[in-house]
C-alpha positions as CSV (number, residue, x, y, z in Angstrom):
1,X,-0.4,-0.2,0.0
2,X,1.3,3.7,-0.7
3,X,1.7,6.2,2.0
4,X,-0.5,8.7,2.4
5,X,-0.5,12.5,2.1
6,X,2.0,15.0,0.6
7,X,5.7,13.8,-0.4
8,X,7.7,14.5,2.4
9,X,10.1,17.2,1.2
10,X,14.1,16.7,2.0
11,X,14.9,18.3,5.4
12,X,17.8,20.2,3.5
13,X,15.4,22.1,1.6
14,X,13.4,22.6,4.3
15,X,16.4,23.9,5.8
16,X,16.9,26.6,3.5
17,X,13.4,27.6,3.0
18,X,13.7,28.6,6.2
19,X,11.1,25.4,7.9
20,X,8.3,27.6,7.0
21,X,5.5,25.0,8.3
22,X,7.4,25.1,11.9
23,X,7.2,21.8,12.3
24,X,10.1,19.7,14.0
25,X,12.7,18.4,11.4
26,X,13.4,14.7,11.6
27,X,16.4,14.6,13.8
28,X,16.9,11.0,12.5
29,X,17.3,11.6,8.7
30,X,20.0,10.2,7.1
31,X,22.6,13.0,6.2
32,X,24.7,12.0,3.7
33,X,27.7,14.0,3.0
34,X,26.8,17.1,0.6
35,X,29.1,16.3,-2.0
36,X,28.2,15.8,-5.8
37,X,28.2,12.1,-7.2
38,X,30.6,11.4,-10.3
39,X,28.7,12.0,-13.4
40,X,27.8,8.2,-14.8
41,X,30.1,7.5,-17.9
42,X,27.0,6.1,-19.4
43,X,24.9,9.7,-19.7
44,X,24.3,11.3,-23.0
45,X,26.9,13.5,-24.0
46,X,23.7,16.4,-23.6
47,X,23.3,15.0,-20.2
48,X,26.4,15.3,-19.1
49,X,27.0,18.6,-20.3
50,X,23.7,19.6,-18.1
51,X,25.5,17.3,-14.9
52,X,28.5,19.8,-15.2
53,X,26.0,22.7,-15.5
54,X,24.2,22.2,-12.4
55,X,26.0,19.8,-10.2
56,X,28.5,21.7,-8.7
57,X,25.8,24.8,-7.5
58,X,23.5,22.1,-6.1
59,X,26.8,20.4,-4.0
60,X,27.3,23.9,-2.7
61,X,23.7,24.7,-1.8
62,X,23.8,21.1,0.3
63,X,20.6,19.5,-1.8
64,X,22.8,17.0,-4.2
65,X,24.8,14.3,-2.3
66,X,26.8,11.1,-3.4
67,X,23.2,8.9,-2.4
68,X,21.6,11.2,-5.0
69,X,23.4,9.9,-8.3
70,X,20.4,8.1,-10.0
71,X,18.0,10.7,-9.4
72,X,20.1,13.2,-10.5
73,X,21.1,10.9,-13.6
74,X,17.3,10.7,-14.5
75,X,17.2,14.4,-14.4
76,X,19.9,15.3,-16.6
77,X,19.0,12.1,-18.8
78,X,15.7,13.7,-19.5
79,X,17.0,17.0,-20.4
80,X,18.8,15.5,-22.8
81,X,15.9,13.7,-24.3
82,X,13.5,16.7,-24.4
83,X,16.1,18.7,-26.0
84,X,16.6,16.7,-28.3
85,X,13.0,16.1,-28.9
86,X,12.7,20.0,-29.1
87,X,15.8,20.5,-31.6
88,X,13.7,17.8,-34.1
89,X,10.7,20.1,-33.6
90,X,12.5,23.3,-34.2
91,X,14.3,21.9,-37.5
92,X,11.1,19.9,-39.1
93,X,8.2,21.5,-37.6
94,X,4.9,19.8,-35.2
95,X,3.1,18.2,-37.9
96,X,3.7,16.4,-41.5
97,X,2.0,15.5,-44.6
98,X,1.3,11.7,-44.2
99,X,1.5,9.6,-47.4
100,X,-2.8,9.7,-47.9
101,X,-2.8,13.2,-47.4
102,X,-4.0,13.3,-43.9
103,X,-1.6,16.0,-41.4
104,X,0.0,14.1,-38.3
105,X,1.7,15.5,-35.4
106,X,5.0,14.0,-35.2
107,X,6.0,12.1,-32.4
108,X,9.0,14.2,-31.2
109,X,5.5,16.5,-29.8
110,X,4.6,13.9,-27.5
111,X,8.4,12.7,-26.6
112,X,9.1,16.2,-25.5
113,X,6.2,16.8,-23.1
114,X,6.7,13.5,-21.7
115,X,10.4,14.3,-20.8
116,X,9.5,17.8,-19.9
117,X,7.0,16.8,-17.4
118,X,9.4,14.1,-15.8
119,X,12.1,17.0,-15.4
120,X,9.8,19.0,-13.9
121,X,9.1,16.6,-11.4
122,X,13.0,15.7,-11.0
123,X,13.7,20.1,-10.8
124,X,11.1,20.1,-8.0
125,X,12.8,17.6,-5.8
126,X,16.4,19.2,-6.4
127,X,14.9,22.7,-5.6
128,X,15.8,23.6,-10.0
129,X,12.3,25.6,-10.4
130,X,11.8,29.4,-10.3
131,X,9.3,28.5,-7.5
132,X,11.0,25.8,-5.4
133,X,13.9,28.3,-5.4
134,X,11.2,31.1,-4.7
135,X,10.7,29.3,-1.0
136,X,14.4,29.3,0.0
137,X,16.0,31.3,1.9
138,X,20.2,30.4,1.7
139,X,22.4,32.0,4.0
140,X,26.4,31.7,4.2
141,X,26.3,28.9,7.3
142,X,25.9,28.1,10.9
143,X,27.8,30.8,11.9
144,X,25.4,33.8,10.7
145,X,23.0,32.4,13.3
146,X,22.0,34.6,16.0
147,X,19.1,33.2,17.6
148,X,20.6,31.5,20.8
149,X,17.8,28.7,20.2
150,X,18.5,28.2,16.8
151,X,22.7,27.7,17.8
152,X,22.0,25.2,20.2
153,X,19.7,23.1,17.7
154,X,22.7,23.5,15.1
155,X,25.3,22.7,17.6
156,X,23.0,19.2,18.5
157,X,21.6,20.6,21.6
158,X,25.1,22.4,22.8
159,X,24.9,25.9,23.9
160,X,27.9,27.3,22.0
161,X,29.5,30.8,23.1
């Protein structure tokens, strides 16, 4: 049976957003090191370009970790396939005349739409859309925190001076 309710948002995104719901963050959530995984060799060349374009930025935000390789590779591959379909459409148009004389939509329109939907789902997970970013409040780290309670929470319950 599938879990009920909304899909939980990653804690890293909640922290960057300033925990708008003010609900308790999961203290036992696994916290893999915020280090971008290696780009898989099997990705298309266009997917590798997208990987290089975005991975470092997501790593710096603490969103992309080594265990996210498959999900991020899925985003990059979907991007490459979407781009390929869009380039075909730009070059050849969206409809063609069949041998029987009817006008028909080229399959690349459906392919582009499908991969755009897939990309959008991954983008929401990694904070790669304008609306996802608008909810993120990034600071330069725990040293900028001035609230005493926040300092205690960041230091695992130990009060820092």
